[in-house]
N, C-alpha and C positions, 0 to 999 in steps of 0.2 A: 251332196248338194253342189249346185253350180256356184262358182266364185262370185259371179255378179249378184246373186241373191243374198249372200252373206257378207259381202264386202271385203273378203280376203280370198287368196288362192288356197293356202293350205294352213292348218293349225299344226304348228310344229313344237315338239319337245326337244329342248337343247340339253344334251348330256355332255358337259365339258367341265373339267375341274380347274381350268385356268381363267381366273376372273379378267385378266387382261385380254383374253380372246372372246369371252362370252359377250361383253358389252358391244364391241364392234360387230360381232356376228349377229347379235340380235338386231342391232340398228340396220344392218345391211339387209337382212331378211325382211324386216318390217318395211323398209323403204321400197322394197321390191313388191309389197302388197301381201306378205304373209303375216300370220298372227303367231305370236310366241305364246303357246299354251302353258308352258312351264319350263323350268330349268332345274337341273340336278348336277351336283359336282362330285358324286360318289356312286358306287354300285348300289349301296343300300338306298340312297336317295332316289336313284333312277328306278329301281324296282318298285318302290313305293309310289312314285309318280305314275307308273304304268297301271296301277290299280285305281289311282285317284283323279287322273286327268284324261280328258277327251282330247285326242289329237289325231291327225292324219298320217303323220310320219315323224321320224326321229333323226336328228343329227347326233351321232354317237362317237365320242372319242374312244379309242380302243384301249386307253390306259388311264384310269382314274385314281389319282392319289396312290400311285405305284401299285395298283390292282388292275388285273385284266377285267375288261368290261364284257367279257364273253358270256357270263350269266345273263346280262342284259340283252345281248344279241340273240342268245338262244330263246329267251322269253318272246322277243319281238318276232323271231321266226315262228314260234309256236302259235302266236296270235295272228300271224300273217300281216304284220304291220311293217310297211316299207321303211327302210332305214338307209342313211348314208354314213358310212365310216369316215371319220377324219383321224389321221394318224401321222406320227413322226416316223413310222416304220415303213419299210418297203412292202408294198401291197402283196408282192409274191410270197412274203413270209407269213401272212395271216392264215390261220388254220381254224379248224373247228367251225363254230357258228359264224365266224367272220368270213370264212371262205365264200368266194363268189359274190359278196355284197358289194355294191357300188363303193368306191373309195376315193378320197381326195388325200394326197400327201401334204403334210404341213412342211413349209408354209405354203398356203395356197392363195391364189388371187380371188377377190370377191366375185369377179366374173365367172370363174370356174366353179365356185360354190353355188351361185345362182343358177348356172346352167345344169349342174348336177341335181339341184332341187327341182328344177323344171322337168328334168327327165323322170324323177320320182313322181311328180304330179301327173305327167302324161301317162306313165305306166300304171299308176293307181287308177286314173280315170278310165283307161282301157280296160283294166281288170274289172272294175265295177260295171262297165257297160256290157262286157262280154262274159264276166265270170258268173 
């Protein structure tokens, strides 16, 4: 669907375990015209949201409550759902299902986050148009 017909750019699932980051992240994304479709703070909750929630893309922290979020990334890849990794780790150290995914290192500027989400939106739109 076109953003103009639904009133938002993308429906996003936020997978982040730090409540001090989730609120400002959600506010910044909503202010930019995105809809927050859901939030999850653990691997189990994120995997449940994947089955229960309709969304266009995911913002995924690589470490959730001291557990790797790689199972979530693997499921997103299997479903061909675009996702943006946010991590406190060096992007070059990410392996497995994280490898090659777009990534922002924490701490990040809101402008960098919005630019990365915009790239996901463009890539998803291009994939739908030509895929």
